[in-house]
N, C-alpha and C positions, 0 to 999 in steps of 0.2 A: 574497582576490580579491574584489573589491567589485564590486557588480552593480547592484541595484536600490536606489533610495532612497527616504525617506520626505519629504514637504513638508507642514508646517503649513497647514490649509486653514481657511477661516473657520469658526467653530463652527456659526453658524446656520444655512449652507447645507449641512454636513456634517450636522445631526439633521436635516432637511427630506430631503434625498436618503435618510439611513438609515432614515427611516420609511416610503419605498416598499417596496412588497411585491417579491419574486424570488420568482415561482412560475413558473418557466419548465416547461414538460411538453415531452415527446417522445410519438409514437405506436407503439405494437406493434399491429402488426393483428391477431394472435390473442388479443389480452387482453381478459379480463374484468374483473380487478382490477388497480390500478396505483399504486405507490406510488412518488412521486420524491424522491429525495436531496436533502436540503436544501441541500448544497452543489454537486451538479455539475447537478441537473435531470435525471438518469437513472432509467430505470425500473428499479428494483432488483426487481420481482416480477412474475409474470405467470401467469395462470390460465385453464384450458380444460376444459370439462366431457366427459369420455371415456366411453364406453359400452361394451357387450359387443363391440363389433366392433373394440376398440383405436384406437390412433393415437397422436399425437406432440404433445407440448409443449416449447416450447424459451423460454430467455430469452436476452435480447441485451444486453451492457452493456461498455462501456470496450473495445470491439474484442471481446470473448470472448464464449464461448456455453455454456449449459448445456442440457439435454436430459433428456426421458422418453421413452424408446419402448417402447409397451404393445401386445403383440401381441392377437390376438383370443383371446376368452374368457378373459382373465387376470383380467377383474372381473365379477359376478354383476349390477352394477347400475350405473346412472350414478353417476360420481364426479368433483367438481371437483378438479383435479390443481394444484397450485399450486408453481411453483418459486421459489425466493426466496435472494437473495444475502445471506448476514449479514456484519455489519460486525465482528463478534468470534467468537471460539471459544468452546462452552458449557464447555469446558475443556482446561488446557494440553495439547500434546501430550509424551511421554514422551521423557525426557532421550537427547541424540542423533537427535534426527529435528526438522525445519524444515517448516512450511506450503509447499508450492508453489505454491499458488492460493490462490482463495478458498473460503472456506467455504460450501456450498450446501444449503439446506435444502430438502425436498422433503415435501409436504403433500399429503394429510392425515398428520399424523405418526402413526405405527404402524399405518397401512394396510398389510395384508397379502394380497398377490396369488395367485390359483389357479395361477400359473404365473410361471417368471422373466420378468423385465423387463430393458431396458438403460437406464441410465444415462449419462450423459456430463457429464464436469465439466471445467472449463478449469484449464489450469495455466500459469505466467507465461512470457514469452519466454526469459527470463534461462535458461530448462531446457531449452529446444528441442533443445540439443546433448547433452543426457543424459536425453532422452525415457524411454530405456529403463531408466533408475533411479526412474522417478516411480511411486509407489504410492497406494493409496489406502486411507482407514481411514472409518470410520461412528463417530460418538458412540451410545454404547448409555445411556441414561438411567437404566436399572436397575445399571448396574455404576458410572455416572458416570466414564465412559472411554472410550478410543476403541479398536476392534477393527478388525484388517486385513481388506480385501477382495481376492479374487482379481481383478487387470485381466484384461480380454479383448482389448484393444489398444491402443494409444496412436499418435494423429495426430500428428506434427511439425510438420506445415504449420499447422495450425488449432489447435494447442496443446489438444488434448481427450484427456482419456483415459478410456476406455468399460470398464464392468463389469456384471456381471449380478447382480442380487439379487432378492427376493421380498418386501422391503417399503421402508418410506419411513423418511428419517431425516435427520441433518445427514451431510453427506458433505463430504471434504477430499482435494486431493491433497498428497502430502509426498514428503519427498526425505532419505535419511540423510545427514547429515553427512559421515560417511565419504567418498561420491559427490562432495562440493560441495566438499571440501578435502582432497583426496587427501595423505595423508601423507606421500607419497613425493615429494612434487611442490614445488620450492622457491619461495619468492617469487621474481617476475620483476619488476623494474624497471619502473614505468609501469601495473603492473596493477591491476585495480579491487580495493577493500577487501571486498567481498563475495560475490564469487563467483570461480570457477578461471579463470586468464587464457585467453583466445580467441585464436588464430595464424589466420592465411590464409597459403595459400601463393603466391609470386610465380613467374612464370613461369619461371625459371631454378630452382625448386625450393627457395628456401630459404624459410626461415619468418619471420613479423613477427608479432610482439605488436599484435594490434588495440587501438586505442585504447580505452578506455571512459570513461563518465560522461555525465551527462546536464546537466550544468551550463554553460549558455551555450554550447552545442557542435552546432550544426544539421549535418545530414547525416550524422551520426555513430553507430553502432552503440552503441546505449546499455546500460548497466547501470542497475539502479533505482535512485534515492538515497534517504536516509533522511531522515525529518524530527524535525522540533521542533515540538511543538504545545505551544499555552498557552491554556488557556480554565479559566473558571469550572465546577467542578462544583455543581450542584444551585443554581445562583445565588449560591454563598458561599466555596467553598475553592478559590483557586488552584492549576489542576494542571499541571505542566511533564513532559511525555511525550517520550522519544526512542522511534520505531518507525518502522517501514518505510513506514508511510501515515500522512497527517494522522488523528488520531483523538478523538474524543471520550468515548474508554472508558478510564477512569481506573486499570481493573485490568490493561490491558494493557500492553507496552511496559516500557522502564526509565526510572525517576524520573531528571529532571534537578534539582541543587539550584540553588535561586535564590538571589542575591546580598541580603544586605539592603537594598541600593540600589535593587533589582529593575531593574538592567541588563545582568544576564547570568547564565547557567545553567552549571553544570559537570556532566559526566556521567564515566562511567568506561567508558573504550573499551574497556579489556583485557575486561571484564565481557560487554559489547557484540557486538562482533565478534572472532571467533577468528583472522582473518587478521592483526590488529593485535596480539593477545595471541603468535601465532606470531614475528611480527617482532620480539617485545621492546622495543619502545619505540614509541608513539604520535608522536613525534617526527620518525619515519623516513617518514611519509607527509607527503604535500600536501595537505591539507583547504582546501576551498573549499566556500562558501555563497551565499545568496541566499536574500531573502522572497519567500514565495508569493504572488503577487498578489492570486489570487482568493481566497483563503482568509485575508487577512488583513486584518481589520476592526477598527479602533481606535477610540476615542472623537475624539481631535484629529488622527489625522495616517490620511494615505493613501498607497499605494505607486505610484510612477512609474517608470516606465522612465527609463535612462540618456538615451535621446536624445528623450524625450518634450517637447514645446516648451514647456510648462506649466511642466517641472522646468527647463530650460535658463534661462528666464526669471527665475526664483527666486534669491533670494540663497542664498551657500553656507552661511550660518549657519543656513537652514529646513531644512537636509538632515541627515541620519545615516545610517549603512549597518550593514547585519549584518555581522559578522566572525566567523572560525572559528579556533583555533589550538590545538595542543597545548602544556600549559603544563608537562608533566614527562611520564615514562615511560607513565604509565597514563591521565590526566585531559586532556580536551579542554574548550574554553570557548568559548561561542556569547554573543557581546555585542552590543547595539544602544544603546548609548549613553544611552538615558532610562529613566527608572524606568517599568516596564510595567505596576505594580501599577493605578494610577489608571486605564490605558488600556483593562485587560481588565475589562469590565461583560456583564452578561447578554447574549449576542448577539453579542460581540465575543471577537474571536480573533486568535492570533498563528501562524502558520506559517513557517518556515524550514526548505528542503532543503539537504542539504547532501552531499558524498562526498568520498572520499579515495582518492589514488594512490600507491604505494609508490614513492618516491624518498629511497632510501638514499645 
């Protein structure tokens, strides 16, 4: 399916516009320290000083929330407590487990409390119906590995899992793959490619598969799409990464192989998506994609919506599209019709989100 189009614009105007700073900011009332995400303007860190009387520190981002609830007499002296959303994991999770939310770092790192405190970290909406399967791990820098933490309770409405601890570290909500893709569950026509199918019950008692997907579908219960990210690493190496979110971390996700003419990438869908592997053929899935308008910043091109007046008034020859297709039983191709290499300079990126639904 074709959605967003690019239009070549006058280079001089583009350079003037691109030279303008984009330093959006939002306010967190309890914050003493604030870090802005370069892409979204969200606050990714919040700090507050807590004394012997105890107190609460929280971080709100993207409709999610992390918090530290510190009881009285847990500290001997005043401490500046910081909660920070991490953009990557300090170490991969063990085989058979998947992240169920964002990695949250509590600082000062290594701080040990005199009594147990309660921490709450978020998990993604897509796991709300399996909240009883959500676990928590913390990263132990001495072992350079993740260690299990016993959970206290899970709030499926706010998507927060709570647990007790006596120290700070990186904490992560996770889920076992066996709970995500039950072996006894067969693939159902129309289900989304990265999570278990979800049914709703009609008045007559029959169950119907709920449509999933976030590509151009308003007012639909969505599953999270995956992304292709293209950018320069350290200003010199062109990186193409397939990951759940747009990323600047070259060590995360799965690499995409860029064509010699820079017009497409190919990735192994069997390696990335267990459901595609279970189906036996990537061509049994309906693949769809679109450019991410706010994250695609090229040298000579700009993203426009299909119905944008500026887009409609321009000539067809000035437009090109992102497209996705399975080219064999394993491999999927994402293409954009131009050589992307000269378009990706320092500060310039390309992002394409995509989805697939089972359609044998």
